[in-house]
C-alpha atoms as one frame of an Amber mdcrd trajectory, in Angstrom:
protein
 108.783  96.931 103.316 106.706 100.039 102.712 104.037 101.247 105.119 100.803
 103.055 104.307  99.812 106.256 106.050  97.966 105.539 109.282  99.626 102.168
 109.883 100.715 101.477 113.459 104.351 100.448 113.718 107.028 100.043 116.374
 110.352 101.826 116.002 112.617  98.964 117.068 115.458 101.340 117.927 113.484
 102.664 120.907 110.564 100.181 121.192 108.195 103.114 120.607 104.698 102.702
 119.185 104.112 105.115 116.317 101.767 105.865 113.449 103.047 106.380 109.909
 102.442 109.915 108.651 104.320 109.819 105.338 106.946 108.023 103.310 109.379
 110.076 101.252 111.991 108.139  99.340 113.572 105.775 101.855 112.470 107.803
 104.876 109.370 107.054 106.914 107.921 109.836 109.057 106.110 108.665 112.177
 104.639 110.184 115.319 103.074 108.940 118.538  99.437 107.846 118.228  97.154
 110.771 119.000  99.755 113.381 118.086 103.109 114.646 119.140 106.466 115.355
 117.608 107.162 113.556 114.339 110.457 111.763 113.697 112.153 110.097 110.779
 112.912 106.393 110.777 114.500 104.094 108.229 112.045 101.419 107.084 114.322
  98.629 108.327 113.988  99.992 111.884 110.193  99.600 111.816 107.914  96.619
 112.254 104.150  96.308 112.284 102.625  96.790 115.732 100.768  93.856 117.225
  97.122  94.082 118.222  98.165  94.053 121.881 100.599  96.935 121.373  97.916
  99.021 119.656  95.373  98.326 122.404  97.833  99.211 125.192  98.306 102.740
 123.882
């Protein structure tokens, strides 16, 4: 699955809510909502965040 910039996702490796910043090849670059250090995640480690997860941030 590919994710558009700005989409809220959860990195399932750490259960961390993140926002997609960019996709380059097979790498997805995400960061915490509101800013912070960006990290790289494989697309298979991400899932769409639920409404509840986005509201709890």
